C-alpha beads as a LAMMPS data file, in Angstrom:
LAMMPS data file: protein, C-alpha beads

360 atoms
359 bonds

1 atom types
1 bond types

-500.0 500.0 xlo xhi
-500.0 500.0 ylo yhi
-500.0 500.0 zlo zhi

Masses

1 110.0

Atoms # bond

1 1 1 221.323 237.739 -133.029
2 1 1 220.927 239.745 -129.819
3 1 1 223.690 240.027 -127.274
4 1 1 223.430 238.033 -124.014
5 1 1 221.647 239.955 -121.303
6 1 1 224.805 239.766 -119.170
7 1 1 226.114 242.597 -121.388
8 1 1 222.935 244.618 -120.964
9 1 1 221.657 246.494 -117.947
10 1 1 219.364 244.191 -115.962
11 1 1 216.281 245.338 -114.050
12 1 1 216.823 245.766 -110.323
13 1 1 215.556 242.954 -108.123
14 1 1 212.311 243.638 -106.337
15 1 1 212.651 245.258 -102.942
16 1 1 210.366 242.510 -101.646
17 1 1 213.314 240.091 -101.795
18 1 1 216.570 239.989 -99.915
19 1 1 220.131 239.945 -101.202
20 1 1 221.239 237.611 -103.973
21 1 1 221.117 233.978 -102.882
22 1 1 222.555 232.571 -106.115
23 1 1 224.947 234.190 -108.579
24 1 1 225.740 232.665 -111.960
25 1 1 228.831 234.340 -113.394
26 1 1 229.761 234.056 -117.090
27 1 1 228.860 230.373 -117.329
28 1 1 229.597 228.533 -120.573
29 1 1 228.895 224.928 -121.467
30 1 1 229.515 222.895 -124.604
31 1 1 228.698 219.344 -125.615
32 1 1 231.329 218.500 -128.202
33 1 1 231.377 221.268 -130.800
34 1 1 227.935 222.537 -129.776
35 1 1 227.940 225.557 -127.458
36 1 1 224.877 225.150 -125.253
37 1 1 225.378 228.068 -122.842
38 1 1 227.069 231.323 -123.853
39 1 1 228.479 233.379 -120.964
40 1 1 225.261 233.376 -118.938
41 1 1 225.179 235.662 -115.895
42 1 1 222.219 236.144 -113.571
43 1 1 221.321 236.632 -109.917
44 1 1 218.459 235.053 -107.987
45 1 1 217.306 236.843 -104.857
46 1 1 216.527 235.084 -101.597
47 1 1 212.844 234.128 -101.547
48 1 1 212.360 234.762 -105.268
49 1 1 210.464 232.618 -107.768
50 1 1 212.504 232.905 -110.970
51 1 1 211.591 231.019 -114.123
52 1 1 213.933 229.983 -116.925
53 1 1 211.692 230.102 -119.989
54 1 1 212.668 228.976 -123.459
55 1 1 212.194 226.598 -126.346
56 1 1 213.389 223.000 -126.220
57 1 1 217.148 222.951 -126.703
58 1 1 217.626 226.574 -125.600
59 1 1 219.890 225.566 -122.686
60 1 1 217.599 226.171 -119.713
61 1 1 217.706 222.599 -118.343
62 1 1 221.487 222.471 -118.826
63 1 1 221.826 225.565 -116.623
64 1 1 219.633 223.906 -113.992
65 1 1 221.821 220.799 -114.041
66 1 1 224.969 222.902 -113.629
67 1 1 223.511 224.530 -110.514
68 1 1 222.478 221.121 -109.141
69 1 1 225.954 219.715 -109.828
70 1 1 224.903 217.110 -112.402
71 1 1 227.032 218.795 -115.094
72 1 1 230.279 220.778 -115.005
73 1 1 230.620 224.155 -116.712
74 1 1 233.242 224.849 -119.347
75 1 1 234.036 228.169 -117.702
76 1 1 232.532 230.603 -115.217
77 1 1 231.484 230.313 -111.596
78 1 1 228.367 229.698 -109.500
79 1 1 228.104 231.189 -106.001
80 1 1 225.509 230.734 -103.253
81 1 1 225.293 232.942 -100.167
82 1 1 228.770 234.291 -100.844
83 1 1 230.394 230.842 -101.164
84 1 1 231.568 229.044 -104.299
85 1 1 228.988 226.391 -105.222
86 1 1 230.222 224.828 -108.450
87 1 1 233.309 223.310 -106.806
88 1 1 231.152 221.246 -104.405
89 1 1 229.749 217.765 -105.169
90 1 1 225.938 217.641 -105.552
91 1 1 225.311 216.099 -102.112
92 1 1 227.038 219.015 -100.363
93 1 1 224.948 221.698 -102.049
94 1 1 221.915 223.149 -100.228
95 1 1 220.009 222.579 -103.459
96 1 1 217.312 220.004 -104.245
97 1 1 215.701 219.149 -107.570
98 1 1 212.169 218.127 -108.567
99 1 1 212.415 216.317 -111.910
100 1 1 209.933 216.195 -114.762
101 1 1 209.185 212.497 -114.149
102 1 1 209.240 212.926 -110.318
103 1 1 211.765 210.011 -109.961
104 1 1 209.868 208.359 -107.084
105 1 1 210.952 204.888 -105.970
106 1 1 208.099 202.561 -107.049
107 1 1 208.867 199.908 -104.389
108 1 1 208.712 202.404 -101.493
109 1 1 205.650 203.931 -99.882
110 1 1 205.025 207.668 -99.918
111 1 1 206.364 207.895 -96.365
112 1 1 209.502 205.940 -97.286
113 1 1 210.091 208.011 -100.426
114 1 1 209.951 211.245 -98.446
115 1 1 212.140 209.847 -95.638
116 1 1 214.834 208.678 -98.052
117 1 1 216.586 212.041 -98.281
118 1 1 216.840 212.329 -94.502
119 1 1 218.247 208.832 -94.208
120 1 1 220.910 209.522 -96.848
121 1 1 221.897 212.786 -95.171
122 1 1 222.373 211.010 -91.837
123 1 1 219.549 212.650 -89.909
124 1 1 218.831 211.264 -86.460
125 1 1 216.362 208.346 -86.656
126 1 1 214.295 209.843 -83.841
127 1 1 213.485 213.012 -85.813
128 1 1 212.692 211.387 -89.163
129 1 1 208.997 210.443 -88.514
130 1 1 208.031 213.934 -87.322
131 1 1 209.814 215.649 -90.203
132 1 1 208.245 213.293 -92.753
133 1 1 204.803 213.970 -91.314
134 1 1 205.466 217.714 -91.387
135 1 1 206.558 217.543 -95.055
136 1 1 203.490 215.508 -96.031
137 1 1 201.236 217.983 -94.238
138 1 1 202.792 220.827 -96.260
139 1 1 201.659 219.191 -99.485
140 1 1 198.414 217.706 -98.070
141 1 1 199.455 214.082 -98.612
142 1 1 199.598 212.675 -95.055
143 1 1 196.593 210.387 -95.631
144 1 1 198.529 208.658 -98.453
145 1 1 201.630 207.954 -96.356
146 1 1 201.266 204.162 -96.707
147 1 1 200.465 204.207 -100.461
148 1 1 202.893 203.379 -103.250
149 1 1 203.445 205.793 -106.187
150 1 1 201.579 203.556 -108.671
151 1 1 198.368 204.117 -106.690
152 1 1 198.650 207.917 -106.901
153 1 1 197.475 210.363 -109.549
154 1 1 199.952 212.572 -111.397
155 1 1 199.144 215.533 -109.154
156 1 1 199.597 213.432 -106.021
157 1 1 202.950 212.118 -107.255
158 1 1 204.026 215.690 -107.895
159 1 1 203.175 216.620 -104.300
160 1 1 205.209 213.676 -102.984
161 1 1 208.183 214.723 -105.111
162 1 1 207.897 218.225 -103.674
163 1 1 207.748 216.894 -100.103
164 1 1 210.840 214.763 -100.704
165 1 1 212.708 217.754 -102.125
166 1 1 211.670 220.092 -99.300
167 1 1 212.322 217.779 -96.353
168 1 1 216.059 218.549 -96.298
169 1 1 215.226 222.267 -96.080
170 1 1 217.191 223.389 -99.117
171 1 1 218.070 227.041 -99.671
172 1 1 217.177 226.656 -103.335
173 1 1 214.667 224.351 -105.015
174 1 1 215.182 223.547 -108.693
175 1 1 212.104 222.428 -110.640
176 1 1 212.577 220.951 -114.121
177 1 1 209.167 221.194 -115.854
178 1 1 207.460 219.391 -112.931
179 1 1 203.920 220.106 -114.194
180 1 1 204.339 219.052 -117.826
181 1 1 202.917 215.525 -117.317
182 1 1 199.639 216.799 -115.821
183 1 1 196.397 217.418 -117.709
184 1 1 195.397 221.051 -118.334
185 1 1 192.950 221.469 -115.435
186 1 1 195.208 219.807 -112.861
187 1 1 198.148 221.786 -114.163
188 1 1 196.318 225.067 -113.479
189 1 1 195.392 223.869 -109.988
190 1 1 198.949 222.804 -109.199
191 1 1 200.327 226.129 -110.436
192 1 1 198.309 227.902 -107.750
193 1 1 199.317 225.407 -105.080
194 1 1 202.977 225.601 -106.044
195 1 1 203.013 229.390 -105.859
196 1 1 201.217 229.375 -102.495
197 1 1 203.620 226.770 -101.098
198 1 1 206.634 228.776 -102.221
199 1 1 205.291 231.913 -100.573
200 1 1 204.438 230.030 -97.366
201 1 1 207.880 228.393 -97.088
202 1 1 209.919 231.359 -98.302
203 1 1 212.279 229.050 -100.221
204 1 1 213.863 230.329 -103.423
205 1 1 212.492 228.514 -106.498
206 1 1 214.254 228.233 -109.856
207 1 1 211.674 226.846 -112.274
208 1 1 212.229 225.605 -115.828
209 1 1 209.427 225.581 -118.402
210 1 1 208.760 226.111 -122.101
211 1 1 205.173 227.217 -121.333
212 1 1 204.880 231.011 -121.445
213 1 1 201.483 231.064 -119.667
214 1 1 202.909 228.999 -116.815
215 1 1 205.899 231.331 -116.519
216 1 1 203.645 234.394 -116.457
217 1 1 201.370 232.897 -113.791
218 1 1 204.072 231.714 -111.381
219 1 1 207.103 233.958 -111.612
220 1 1 208.410 236.982 -109.798
221 1 1 210.834 237.337 -112.717
222 1 1 211.285 235.525 -116.020
223 1 1 214.662 234.839 -117.639
224 1 1 213.996 234.176 -121.321
225 1 1 216.649 231.863 -122.790
226 1 1 217.396 231.778 -126.523
227 1 1 220.110 229.678 -128.169
228 1 1 222.163 229.469 -124.976
229 1 1 221.998 233.178 -124.121
230 1 1 219.684 235.299 -122.000
231 1 1 217.390 237.382 -124.174
232 1 1 215.724 239.360 -121.365
233 1 1 215.194 239.175 -117.600
234 1 1 212.234 241.045 -116.119
235 1 1 208.986 240.682 -114.192
236 1 1 206.093 239.094 -116.113
237 1 1 204.368 242.474 -116.471
238 1 1 207.539 244.213 -117.641
239 1 1 208.614 241.527 -120.093
240 1 1 205.127 241.480 -121.643
241 1 1 204.505 245.244 -121.731
242 1 1 208.069 246.234 -122.662
243 1 1 209.780 243.425 -124.584
244 1 1 213.389 244.302 -125.368
245 1 1 213.607 242.302 -128.598
246 1 1 211.379 241.057 -131.379
247 1 1 212.001 237.479 -130.204
248 1 1 210.737 238.306 -126.698
249 1 1 207.671 240.061 -128.110
250 1 1 206.764 237.080 -130.289
251 1 1 207.624 234.321 -127.792
252 1 1 205.709 235.805 -124.857
253 1 1 202.161 236.348 -126.021
254 1 1 201.240 237.457 -129.532
255 1 1 202.268 240.661 -131.234
256 1 1 202.293 242.632 -134.459
257 1 1 205.801 243.617 -135.568
258 1 1 205.730 246.929 -137.413
259 1 1 208.807 247.947 -139.411
260 1 1 208.646 251.725 -139.577
261 1 1 210.553 254.622 -141.109
262 1 1 210.988 257.582 -138.772
263 1 1 211.168 261.220 -139.808
264 1 1 210.615 264.292 -137.621
265 1 1 209.480 262.117 -134.693
266 1 1 206.821 260.448 -136.837
267 1 1 206.882 256.707 -137.489
268 1 1 205.374 255.450 -140.716
269 1 1 204.481 251.834 -141.514
270 1 1 202.228 251.537 -144.553
271 1 1 198.921 253.209 -143.700
272 1 1 199.889 253.619 -140.059
273 1 1 201.554 256.766 -138.733
274 1 1 202.222 257.621 -135.102
275 1 1 204.379 259.905 -132.952
276 1 1 207.582 258.509 -131.478
277 1 1 210.691 259.708 -129.685
278 1 1 212.785 256.895 -131.158
279 1 1 215.895 258.556 -132.615
280 1 1 216.803 256.314 -135.550
281 1 1 215.605 256.589 -139.134
282 1 1 214.222 253.024 -139.122
283 1 1 212.929 250.935 -136.233
284 1 1 210.915 247.851 -135.369
285 1 1 207.880 248.190 -133.084
286 1 1 205.785 245.645 -131.177
287 1 1 202.042 246.258 -131.003
288 1 1 200.050 243.751 -128.929
289 1 1 196.701 242.578 -130.408
290 1 1 194.738 243.807 -127.375
291 1 1 196.159 247.310 -127.905
292 1 1 194.060 247.569 -131.096
293 1 1 190.497 248.756 -130.414
294 1 1 187.347 248.693 -132.535
295 1 1 185.593 252.028 -133.046
296 1 1 182.155 251.166 -134.450
297 1 1 180.770 254.691 -133.943
298 1 1 183.941 256.529 -134.993
299 1 1 184.650 257.939 -131.519
300 1 1 188.319 257.644 -130.532
301 1 1 190.654 259.512 -128.163
302 1 1 192.150 262.709 -129.570
303 1 1 195.687 261.290 -129.736
304 1 1 194.666 257.898 -131.166
305 1 1 196.209 256.359 -134.264
306 1 1 193.191 255.695 -136.479
307 1 1 192.973 253.312 -139.413
308 1 1 190.437 251.351 -141.418
309 1 1 190.844 247.633 -142.123
310 1 1 188.887 244.746 -143.611
311 1 1 188.080 241.869 -141.239
312 1 1 189.445 238.734 -142.907
313 1 1 188.847 236.352 -140.018
314 1 1 187.039 236.409 -136.681
315 1 1 187.489 233.724 -134.017
316 1 1 185.246 233.699 -130.954
317 1 1 187.185 232.939 -127.759
318 1 1 184.711 233.266 -124.907
319 1 1 185.187 236.749 -123.485
320 1 1 187.136 238.005 -126.505
321 1 1 187.223 237.950 -130.305
322 1 1 190.440 237.345 -132.237
323 1 1 190.480 239.297 -135.504
324 1 1 192.740 239.205 -138.556
325 1 1 192.722 242.617 -140.196
326 1 1 193.738 243.423 -143.775
327 1 1 195.275 246.807 -144.512
328 1 1 196.929 247.789 -147.755
329 1 1 200.010 245.572 -147.921
330 1 1 199.879 244.278 -144.341
331 1 1 197.983 242.076 -141.902
332 1 1 197.346 242.860 -138.235
333 1 1 196.020 240.711 -135.410
334 1 1 193.623 242.282 -132.928
335 1 1 191.892 241.026 -129.789
336 1 1 188.744 242.847 -128.719
337 1 1 185.954 242.142 -126.182
338 1 1 183.350 239.689 -127.497
339 1 1 180.612 241.581 -129.323
340 1 1 179.114 239.328 -132.011
341 1 1 179.859 238.786 -135.710
342 1 1 181.722 241.486 -137.644
343 1 1 182.349 241.820 -141.373
344 1 1 183.572 244.189 -144.024
345 1 1 185.642 247.284 -143.378
346 1 1 185.690 248.718 -139.863
347 1 1 187.496 251.549 -138.108
348 1 1 190.136 250.740 -135.488
349 1 1 192.602 252.665 -133.369
350 1 1 195.560 252.248 -131.020
351 1 1 197.591 254.525 -128.779
352 1 1 201.077 255.498 -129.947
353 1 1 202.340 254.640 -126.462
354 1 1 201.417 250.982 -127.076
355 1 1 203.812 250.728 -130.051
356 1 1 207.009 249.582 -128.252
357 1 1 210.352 249.849 -130.045
358 1 1 212.247 246.517 -129.961
359 1 1 215.633 245.308 -131.155
360 1 1 215.885 242.735 -133.934

Bonds

1 1 1 2
2 1 2 3
3 1 3 4
4 1 4 5
5 1 5 6
6 1 6 7
7 1 7 8
8 1 8 9
9 1 9 10
10 1 10 11
11 1 11 12
12 1 12 13
13 1 13 14
14 1 14 15
15 1 15 16
16 1 16 17
17 1 17 18
18 1 18 19
19 1 19 20
20 1 20 21
21 1 21 22
22 1 22 23
23 1 23 24
24 1 24 25
25 1 25 26
26 1 26 27
27 1 27 28
28 1 28 29
29 1 29 30
30 1 30 31
31 1 31 32
32 1 32 33
33 1 33 34
34 1 34 35
35 1 35 36
36 1 36 37
37 1 37 38
38 1 38 39
39 1 39 40
40 1 40 41
41 1 41 42
42 1 42 43
43 1 43 44
44 1 44 45
45 1 45 46
46 1 46 47
47 1 47 48
48 1 48 49
49 1 49 50
50 1 50 51
51 1 51 52
52 1 52 53
53 1 53 54
54 1 54 55
55 1 55 56
56 1 56 57
57 1 57 58
58 1 58 59
59 1 59 60
60 1 60 61
61 1 61 62
62 1 62 63
63 1 63 64
64 1 64 65
65 1 65 66
66 1 66 67
67 1 67 68
68 1 68 69
69 1 69 70
70 1 70 71
71 1 71 72
72 1 72 73
73 1 73 74
74 1 74 75
75 1 75 76
76 1 76 77
77 1 77 78
78 1 78 79
79 1 79 80
80 1 80 81
81 1 81 82
82 1 82 83
83 1 83 84
84 1 84 85
85 1 85 86
86 1 86 87
87 1 87 88
88 1 88 89
89 1 89 90
90 1 90 91
91 1 91 92
92 1 92 93
93 1 93 94
94 1 94 95
95 1 95 96
96 1 96 97
97 1 97 98
98 1 98 99
99 1 99 100
100 1 100 101
101 1 101 102
102 1 102 103
103 1 103 104
104 1 104 105
105 1 105 106
106 1 106 107
107 1 107 108
108 1 108 109
109 1 109 110
110 1 110 111
111 1 111 112
112 1 112 113
113 1 113 114
114 1 114 115
115 1 115 116
116 1 116 117
117 1 117 118
118 1 118 119
119 1 119 120
120 1 120 121
121 1 121 122
122 1 122 123
123 1 123 124
124 1 124 125
125 1 125 126
126 1 126 127
127 1 127 128
128 1 128 129
129 1 129 130
130 1 130 131
131 1 131 132
132 1 132 133
133 1 133 134
134 1 134 135
135 1 135 136
136 1 136 137
137 1 137 138
138 1 138 139
139 1 139 140
140 1 140 141
141 1 141 142
142 1 142 143
143 1 143 144
144 1 144 145
145 1 145 146
146 1 146 147
147 1 147 148
148 1 148 149
149 1 149 150
150 1 150 151
151 1 151 152
152 1 152 153
153 1 153 154
154 1 154 155
155 1 155 156
156 1 156 157
157 1 157 158
158 1 158 159
159 1 159 160
160 1 160 161
161 1 161 162
162 1 162 163
163 1 163 164
164 1 164 165
165 1 165 166
166 1 166 167
167 1 167 168
168 1 168 169
169 1 169 170
170 1 170 171
171 1 171 172
172 1 172 173
173 1 173 174
174 1 174 175
175 1 175 176
176 1 176 177
177 1 177 178
178 1 178 179
179 1 179 180
180 1 180 181
181 1 181 182
182 1 182 183
183 1 183 184
184 1 184 185
185 1 185 186
186 1 186 187
187 1 187 188
188 1 188 189
189 1 189 190
190 1 190 191
191 1 191 192
192 1 192 193
193 1 193 194
194 1 194 195
195 1 195 196
196 1 196 197
197 1 197 198
198 1 198 199
199 1 199 200
200 1 200 201
201 1 201 202
202 1 202 203
203 1 203 204
204 1 204 205
205 1 205 206
206 1 206 207
207 1 207 208
208 1 208 209
209 1 209 210
210 1 210 211
211 1 211 212
212 1 212 213
213 1 213 214
214 1 214 215
215 1 215 216
216 1 216 217
217 1 217 218
218 1 218 219
219 1 219 220
220 1 220 221
221 1 221 222
222 1 222 223
223 1 223 224
224 1 224 225
225 1 225 226
226 1 226 227
227 1 227 228
228 1 228 229
229 1 229 230
230 1 230 231
231 1 231 232
232 1 232 233
233 1 233 234
234 1 234 235
235 1 235 236
236 1 236 237
237 1 237 238
238 1 238 239
239 1 239 240
240 1 240 241
241 1 241 242
242 1 242 243
243 1 243 244
244 1 244 245
245 1 245 246
246 1 246 247
247 1 247 248
248 1 248 249
249 1 249 250
250 1 250 251
251 1 251 252
252 1 252 253
253 1 253 254
254 1 254 255
255 1 255 256
256 1 256 257
257 1 257 258
258 1 258 259
259 1 259 260
260 1 260 261
261 1 261 262
262 1 262 263
263 1 263 264
264 1 264 265
265 1 265 266
266 1 266 267
267 1 267 268
268 1 268 269
269 1 269 270
270 1 270 271
271 1 271 272
272 1 272 273
273 1 273 274
274 1 274 275
275 1 275 276
276 1 276 277
277 1 277 278
278 1 278 279
279 1 279 280
280 1 280 281
281 1 281 282
282 1 282 283
283 1 283 284
284 1 284 285
285 1 285 286
286 1 286 287
287 1 287 288
288 1 288 289
289 1 289 290
290 1 290 291
291 1 291 292
292 1 292 293
293 1 293 294
294 1 294 295
295 1 295 296
296 1 296 297
297 1 297 298
298 1 298 299
299 1 299 300
300 1 300 301
301 1 301 302
302 1 302 303
303 1 303 304
304 1 304 305
305 1 305 306
306 1 306 307
307 1 307 308
308 1 308 309
309 1 309 310
310 1 310 311
311 1 311 312
312 1 312 313
313 1 313 314
314 1 314 315
315 1 315 316
316 1 316 317
317 1 317 318
318 1 318 319
319 1 319 320
320 1 320 321
321 1 321 322
322 1 322 323
323 1 323 324
324 1 324 325
325 1 325 326
326 1 326 327
327 1 327 328
328 1 328 329
329 1 329 330
330 1 330 331
331 1 331 332
332 1 332 333
333 1 333 334
334 1 334 335
335 1 335 336
336 1 336 337
337 1 337 338
338 1 338 339
339 1 339 340
340 1 340 341
341 1 341 342
342 1 342 343
343 1 343 344
344 1 344 345
345 1 345 346
346 1 346 347
347 1 347 348
348 1 348 349
349 1 349 350
350 1 350 351
351 1 351 352
352 1 352 353
353 1 353 354
354 1 354 355
355 1 355 356
356 1 356 357
357 1 357 358
358 1 358 359
359 1 359 360
């Protein structure tokens, strides 16, 4: 099992963001004998969109609830803007949460649902109507102000939940899989709207999802959670192109894991041999399917790693073809531009630079 990322050097935050807004320091959490979070440490920059990505039961929602104040940590600290956060009750934290089921009051109108947070916080009655209208305009729901939640679509309910969460002007917005109840097309649409809204408002978003495509589309950085620890934290491009571990490589996208022996800076895995600067005698490499190219006419770059393989399966996927390739003693997955049916033995190649060494 890999060590928590808190013990590993983390990538620097993007210069596009300010100083750390939220700091999670060595947080642990157990439910009975089960350790759910294992000394998690991370920083979220002001104005950042950071996603906690992981399988069900990995601990990502528990961490969100600790930040919101709905759970108490076993040990560790949470700080916001230089002040201790985890010692405060939930209502005193400049943090709001959008839940998976939206948690709208069915007996209240849209306008009343959005106004509720202001009323609870003791805002002046005279300013509530204008602030509610402003919040509904942000999410393009002002024409539904008099409607009740039952009359709204899933996407419209999600917008209302966002307006209600944003109206108190939180420093940090927590979102617990808020798009999971939407159909595929609406989900894609709402991803774009959510990202645009976050950029427009400049509020820091901490987003929880188990959907890797959603995390890649929305995030400035992704924190991949595995069994209560942080596997890797990086930008979507970095975490995809340079996974630190085999788990990261397999969870985010698809990959081929190549177990190679190394001698004299040459890695060898079955029929495949390529140059490497990896120092150890044995190593594991990640090779993405799209890094494997078809060479129907035999022309390849001079430094390419060439091999021949039998096409066992071909799946058409619109602009691309997904291939299963049989080499002696191993199978590889490749993704190439759509080009029509293929069969038999073909020549393929990849660049040695695309074989990324990963930890177990």
